[in-house]
Structure formats: structure tokens, C-alpha cells
C-alpha positions as CSV (number, residue, x, y, z in Angstrom):
1,Q,143.8,21.1,65.2
2,V,141.0,23.8,65.4
3,Q,142.1,27.2,64.2
4,L,139.8,29.8,64.8
5,V,139.8,34.0,63.2
6,E,138.0,36.9,63.6
7,S,136.4,39.2,62.4
8,G,133.7,42.1,62.9
9,G,135.5,45.1,65.0
10,G,136.4,48.1,64.5
11,L,135.6,51.6,65.4
12,V,132.5,52.5,66.4
13,Q,131.3,55.3,69.2
14,A,129.7,55.1,72.3
15,G,126.3,53.5,72.4
16,G,126.7,52.1,68.7
17,S,126.3,48.6,67.7
18,L,129.6,45.4,66.3
19,R,128.3,41.9,65.9
20,L,132.0,39.3,65.7
21,S,132.1,37.1,63.7
22,C,134.6,33.7,64.8
23,A,135.0,30.9,61.9
24,A,136.3,27.5,62.6
25,S,137.5,25.4,60.3
26,G,140.0,21.8,61.6
27,R,138.4,19.2,63.7
28,T,140.4,17.1,66.0
29,S,140.0,12.7,66.9
30,G,136.9,12.9,64.7
31,R,135.4,16.2,67.2
32,T,133.1,19.1,65.2
33,F,132.6,22.2,65.8
34,G,129.3,21.6,67.1
35,A,131.1,19.4,70.2
36,Y,133.1,22.5,71.7
37,S,131.5,25.1,73.5
38,M,133.0,28.6,72.3
39,G,133.9,31.4,73.4
40,W,134.4,35.2,73.7
41,F,137.2,36.5,75.6
42,R,138.5,40.0,76.2
43,Q,141.9,41.9,77.2
44,A,142.6,45.7,77.7
45,P,146.2,47.5,77.0
46,G,147.5,46.9,81.1
47,K,144.2,44.3,81.6
48,E,144.2,40.4,82.4
49,R,142.0,38.7,80.0
50,E,138.7,38.5,81.0
51,F,135.4,36.2,79.7
52,V,132.8,38.1,78.6
53,A,130.6,35.4,77.0
54,G,130.3,31.7,75.9
55,I,127.5,28.9,74.8
56,S,127.4,25.3,75.7
57,W,127.7,23.1,73.5
58,S,124.8,20.5,74.6
59,D,122.2,22.4,75.3
60,G,123.2,25.3,73.7
61,S,123.0,27.6,77.5
62,T,124.7,31.0,78.2
63,N,126.5,32.6,79.9
64,Y,127.6,36.1,80.2
65,A,130.0,38.2,82.6
66,D,127.4,40.6,84.9
67,S,129.3,44.1,82.2
68,V,128.1,42.6,79.7
69,N,125.3,40.4,80.8
70,G,121.6,42.5,78.8
71,R,124.1,44.2,76.5
72,F,126.1,40.6,74.5
73,T,123.7,38.1,73.1
74,I,126.3,35.2,72.0
75,S,124.9,32.4,68.9
76,R,126.7,29.7,67.3
77,D,125.6,28.9,63.2
78,N,127.0,25.1,63.7
79,A,125.8,24.2,59.7
80,E,129.0,27.5,59.1
81,N,131.4,26.8,61.8
82,T,131.0,30.2,63.3
83,V,130.3,31.7,66.6
84,Y,129.2,35.1,66.8
85,L,128.8,38.1,69.4
86,Q,126.4,40.9,69.1
87,M,127.7,44.0,71.3
88,S,124.7,47.0,71.1
89,S,124.7,49.8,73.2
90,L,128.7,49.9,73.3
91,K,130.2,51.4,75.9
92,P,134.0,53.3,75.9
93,E,135.2,49.8,78.6
94,D,134.4,47.8,76.0
95,T,137.3,48.9,74.8
96,A,139.2,45.8,73.7
97,V,141.3,42.8,71.8
98,Y,138.7,39.8,71.7
99,Y,139.4,36.4,71.6
100,C,136.9,33.4,70.2
101,A,138.1,30.7,71.9
102,A,137.6,26.9,71.4
103,G,136.7,24.0,74.5
104,R,135.6,20.6,75.1
105,S,133.9,20.8,77.9
106,R,130.1,20.3,77.7
107,W,129.3,23.6,80.2
108,V,130.4,27.3,79.2
109,K,133.9,27.5,81.4
110,T,134.8,31.3,81.8
111,S,137.8,29.7,82.8
112,G,140.7,30.9,79.7
113,T,142.7,27.6,81.4
114,E,139.4,25.5,79.8
115,Y,139.9,27.0,76.4
116,D,142.0,24.3,73.8
117,Y,141.5,27.1,71.1
118,W,141.9,30.3,70.8
119,G,141.7,32.3,67.0
120,Q,144.9,35.3,67.0
121,G,142.0,38.7,68.1
122,T,140.3,41.0,66.4
123,Q,140.0,44.3,67.5
124,V,137.6,46.6,69.7
125,T,137.2,50.3,70.1
126,V,134.7,52.0,71.7
127,S,135.2,56.2,70.9
128,S,133.4,58.3,74.0
């Protein structure tokens, strides 16, 4: 079983920055953190969960939603079992609960159904 714990959320003014972290622990079937592709998703009140960014385990390639491309950066530190989401130029529409997820796919997947483990989420609120 893999446990994921997000941190770094909070209240920020529009145009500001935040860095989210997701720390992983545990393993299954000998699979370490470095063998999971990681994704960040978010869910705003009254809206469906949406893909934000992902990073593959195979070659470190990344993928971003159009709405955050150029403003958010995903990265990972396999030695620390942690994935990060650096968020800049934040907008009120970025307000949501942000979740990290781990999946066994070799490549980044944008569908939440492709991920096996989820964190509990961290709230990000951007004021105008």
C-alpha cells in the first residue's frame, strides 16, 4: 500500500505563488516510488475533478492541462519520495482542493481512473 500526503496549500492573492508537496510512503509488490507516474488533480466546489499535471516514471516526461501550462511546474525527487507542484501567477479560478495520485502507467495519464493511490488533498484558495 502506498500512502500519499499533500502539503503546502493555503490562501494566496492572485498573481502569487505556492508550492505543493506530496510525500509518498510504503510500497507494493516491490514497486518503489520511482516506479510510479505521479499526477496532480484538482476539484473545485461544484465541479468535477480535473487533471492538472503529471510526470512519468519512465523518462520524467511531463504533461500539463492547458489551463495551467506555463504557470505550473511539476517535478519529483525520487530520493525523497516526493513530488512537487510549483504554482505561479495564480488566478482565482485555480481555487480548489489539490490531490496527488500515483499510478503504475509508464506514461502520464490524464484520467483519474489510471491512478491507483490518492492523497487526502490540500486546499488552495486564490483571492482576487
